[in-house]
FILUMRO-63156 format. One record per atom (N, C-alpha, C): x, y, z; residue in three letters. Coordinates in steps of 0.001 Angstrom, whole numbers, plus 500000, padded with zeros to 6 digits. Layout:
N
XYZALA ...
***
This chain:
144
794977048010898356MET 794405048592899558MET 794563050116899536MET 793513050823899971MET 793565052274900048MET 794181052690901376MET 794870053807901352SER 795440054317902594SER 794331054941903434SER 794563055105904698THR 793576055666905617THR 793268057124905258THR 794291057885904868GLY 794088059290904503GLY 793191059435903288GLY 793412058596902287PHE 792589058647901084PHE 791153058230901383PHE 790986057263902252SER 789635056826902657SER 788878057970903330SER 789571058711904203TRP 788937059847904862TRP 788596060935903854TRP 789480061160902883PHE 789230062138901842PHE 787957061793901071PHE 787822060540900662ILE 786628060090899928ILE 785394060227900808ILE 785500059840902061PHE 784369059904903001PHE 783888061348903168PHE 784822062274903378ILE 784458063682903557ILE 783913064256902253ILE 784518063905901127TRP 784087064409899824TRP 782654063968899519TRP 782291062756899903VAL 780921062270899699VAL 779936063155900456VAL 780250063511901688PHE 779354064367902466PHE 779274065781901901PHE 780377066279901392ILE 780363067605900767ILE 779467067589899534ILE 779592066575898695LEU 778758066477897498LEU 777280066338897848LEU 776993065514898839ILE 775598065342899271ILE 775053066683899786ILE 775864067432900527GLY 775442068739901032GLY 775141069713899904GLY 776045069788898912PHE 775824070689897787PHE 774597070287896977PHE 774407069000896768MET 773228068553896012MET 771947068837896780MET 771986068727898096SER 770800069023898911SER 770439070502898830SER 771448071349898918ILE 771202072795898834ILE 770644073151897460ILE 771248072636896410GLY 770762072892895053GLY 769356072362894845GLY 769089071177895365GLY 767755070590895257GLY 766705071418895966GLY 767068071973897114TYR 766144072817897866TYR 765711074019897030TYR 766697074706896425PHE 766366075883895630PHE 765635075514894344PHE 765965074381893757MET 765237073940892563MET 763791073608892915MET 763558072996894080PHE 762209072662894497PHE 761397073928894756PHE 762015074937895364ARG 761308076206895579ARG 760907076831894257ARG 761791076790893279LYS 761495077336891952LYS 760370076527891306LYS 760404075210891470PHE 759362074336890933PHE 757995074695891521PHE 757946074987892816LEU 756671075346893448LEU 756115076652892898LEU 756999077578892500LYS 756539078845891926LYS 755928078662890541LYS 756306077597889859VAL 755834077362888496VAL 754517076594888483VAL 754174075953889580LEU 752919075189889638LEU 751713076119889567LEU 750703075750888794PRO 749503076596888702PRO 748752076649890030PRO 748194077822890309GLN 747374077995891496GLN 745925077704891124GLN 745010078012892020ALA 743591077725891792ALA 743045078453890561ALA 743602079611890243ASP 743117080380889095ASP 743741079932887769ASP 744628078941887817GLY 745231078410886598GLY 746554079044886227GLY 746943080113886919LYS 748217080764886648LYS 749175080536887807LYS 750452080429887501SER 751460080258888544SER 751901081625889070SER 752689081606890150LYS 753211082868890697LYS 754069083576889665LYS 754857082827888908LEU 755694083443887878LEU 754850084032886756LEU 753740083368886402ASP 752838083918885387ASP 752278085262885836ASP 751869085333887102TRP 751328086583887628TRP 752390087671887679TRP 753621087308888063GLN 754696088300888082GLN 754911088866886684GLN 755003087994885706ASN 755197088453884322ASN 754030089315883850ASN 752818088928884247HIS 751619089688883875HIS 751705091125884400HIS 752019091266885698TYR 752064092606886297TYR 753225093434885759TYR 754344092801885470VAL 755474093543884898VAL 755098094075883516VAL 754488093237882697GLU 754123093655881332GLU 753016094719881340GLU 752001094527882187LYS 750877095479882232LYS 751282096842882780LYS 752306096878883631SER 752700098141884252SER 753936098759883600SER 754459098142882560ARG 755699098620881927ARG 755602100096881507ARG 754461100510880988HIS 754308101893880518HIS 754182102908881663HIS 753973102435882880LEU 753810103332884029LEU 755138103743884661LEU 756205103042884329TRP 757494103294884962TRP 758172104524884373TRP 758637105390885256THR 759415106559884836THR 760893106273885123THR 761758107117884608ASP 763193106948884875ASP 763485107063886371ASP 762768107972887026GLU 762960108163888470GLU 762547106917889254GLU 761417106319888891SER 760960105131889617SER 761872103934889327SER 762438103850888126LYS 763389102773887811LYS 764666102929888626LYS 765140104165888777GLU 766329104421889593GLU 766062104085891059GLU 764853104422891528PHE 764503104111892914PHE 764418102599893117PHE 763895101881892139LEU 763859100415892221LEU 765281099854892293LEU 766181100393891498ASP 767580099959891555ASP 768169100201892938ASP 767812101324893551GLN 768293101616894897GLN 767718100610895897GLN 766447100254895732LEU 765811099323896664LEU 766413097924896590LEU 766818097491895415VAL 767366096132895279VAL 768882096096895472VAL 769495097239895747SER 770951097282895906SER 771487096379897025SER 770761096149898141PRO 771327095263899169PRO 771280093770898795PRO 770560093422897753VAL 770463092020897341VAL 771786091608896691VAL 772324090444897049PRO 773574089996896416PRO 773437089948894894PRO 774490090307894204THR 774483090448892750THR 773914089241892001THR 774264087995892360PRO 773715086872891580PRO 772188086757891645PRO 771576087293892699PHE 770130087172892883PHE 769391088472892575PHE 770120089526892247ARG 769525090855892107ARG 768487090931890988ARG 768758090324889835ASP 767808090398888722ASP 766486089724889063ASP 766564088578889720ILE 765342087861890105ILE 764566088671891139ILE 765283089222892122ALA 764621090040893143ALA 764009091291892522ALA 764727091895891592LYS 764228093106890934LYS 762944092807890166LYS 762907091669889502HIS 761715091290888735HIS 760517091063889660HIS 760715090339890748SER 759584090060891643SER 759124091316892381SER 760061092190892747ILE 759674093448893407ILE 758981094364892413ILE 759485094432891185ALA 758845095259890152ALA 757434094761889859ALA 757240093450889895ALA 755904092891889675ALA 754944093329890776ALA 755400093295892013LYS 754538093700893130LYS 754257095200893076LYS 755274095996892721ILE 755074097443892580ILE 754094097723891448ILE 754242097015890339GLY 753318097165889218GLY 751899096807889602GLY 751755095744890393GLN 750424095339890862GLN 749811096443891720GLN 750595097002892629VAL 750102098085893500VAL 749679099285892659VAL 750503099648891670ALA 750196100808890822ALA 748947100554889975ALA 748832099358889419LEU 747663099040888592LEU 746377099007889419LEU 746459098446890624GLU 745262098370891473GLU 744815099742891963GLU 745748100703892018SER 745357102054892434SER 745036102943891236SER 744993102360890038ASN 744691103088888799ASN 745582104317888621ASN 746862104158888917ALA 747806105271888824ALA 748200105527887370ALA 748580106750887094SER 749030107106885745SER 750526106850885586SER 751229106709886718GLU 752646106358886699GLU 753029105755888039GLU 754136105030888053VAL 754637104435889290VAL 755341105519890085VAL 754877105733891305THR 755455106763892166THR 756363106127893215THR 757021106982893964ARG 757893106526895046ARG 757083105758896101ARG 755867106240896380ASP 755000105551897353ASP 754637104148896879ASP 754351103991895589HIS 754067102658895056HIS 755280101746895237HIS 756460102327895005CYS 757688101539895131CYS 757901101065896565CYS 757711101957897529VAL 757908101588898929VAL 756881100541899346VAL 755625100757898986GLN 754578099798899344GLN 754820098444898681GLN 755146098430897408GLY 755418097183896710GLY 756648096480897234GLY 757659097254897596TYR 758882096688898165TYR 758582095977899479TYR 757777096597900323ILE 757408095974901598ILE 756577094725901356ILE 755602094803900450LEU 754748093647900179LEU 755513092484899536LEU 756530092797898746ALA 757293091750898062ALA 758335091099898966ALA 758650091740900081THR 759676091221900981THR 759080090204901942THR 759693089021902071PRO 759201088036903042PRO 759323088572904469PRO 758412088168905321SER 758392088692906689SER 759672088370907450SER 760369087302907097ARG 761616086976907800ARG 762699088026907544ARG 762536088825906483ASP 763527089839906132ASP 763118091254906528ASP 762054091396907316TYR 761569092730907682TYR 762600093519908478TYR 763361092851909323LYS 764341093563910134LYS 765381094249909237LYS 765907093526908260SER 766891094134907361SER 766233095157906437SER 764973094939906067LEU 764243095902905236LEU 764105097231905964LEU 763715097167907231ILE 763533098387908022ILE 764861099115908196ILE 765920098367908495SER 767218099024908678SER 767695099655907363SER 767424099007906223PHE 767800099586904928PHE 767022100863904659PHE 765706100841904908LEU 764890102028904674LEU 765316103184905573LEU 765596102877906829GLU 766008103931907755GLU 767399104459907418GLU 768305103568907013LYS 769663103997906662LYS 769651104928905446LYS 768747104667904509ASN 768644105495903307ASN 767621106618903448ASN 767107106809904666GLU 766154107876904985GLU 764940107858904056GLU 764399106659903868ILE 763200106482903047ILE 762011106388904004ILE 761051107273903823ASP 759889107318904707ASP 758932106164904384ASP 758739105302905366TYR 757821104184905201TYR 756711104206906257TYR 756557105332906922SER 755601105432908033SER 754167105132907604SER 753805105471906375ALA 752439105210905905ALA 752182103721905709ALA 753240102908905683TYR 753088101477905393TYR 753550100593906539TYR 753680101158907741LYS 754091100365908898LYS 753103099259909203LYS 751844099478908856HIS 750834098444909111HIS 751078097189908280HIS 751824097322907178LEU 752144096161906347LEU 753232095296906941LEU 753973095854907868LEU 755053095116908516LEU 754481094381909726LEU 753875093268909474LYS 753138092534910507LYS 754044092011911628LYS 755215091487911273LYS 756094090885912285LYS 757286091759912620LYS 757216093027912320ALA 758391093897912541ALA 758633094154914005ALA 
***
């Protein structure tokens, strides 16, 4: 026979494991959705890689440093992924404007476009705290 304390330990441990597996499954499912092809035959990750590769020659040392500053509030384990997706959006903005190099304005616009609307409040506070002018792109902040 098991003791009551050990039974409670097993019972609680089962719920903890189920919780961790649910959280992990949620993030794996989100990643899976990004890999699925869209109507044009390419996935979101394919497009991100495309824009990063096509715009690689447009990046200057200054714009790379500014990108590092923009992704600094992202927790370290997620920073590389966030940097890649933000760089892809910045590259897309620069390529669509036929720019000869990625400028600070491209970085700010791409950063806003790459940020989910649920994070606009923290985005605005970060930009204001670092005295980064985003007034030209306030129209992009739909739910701010």
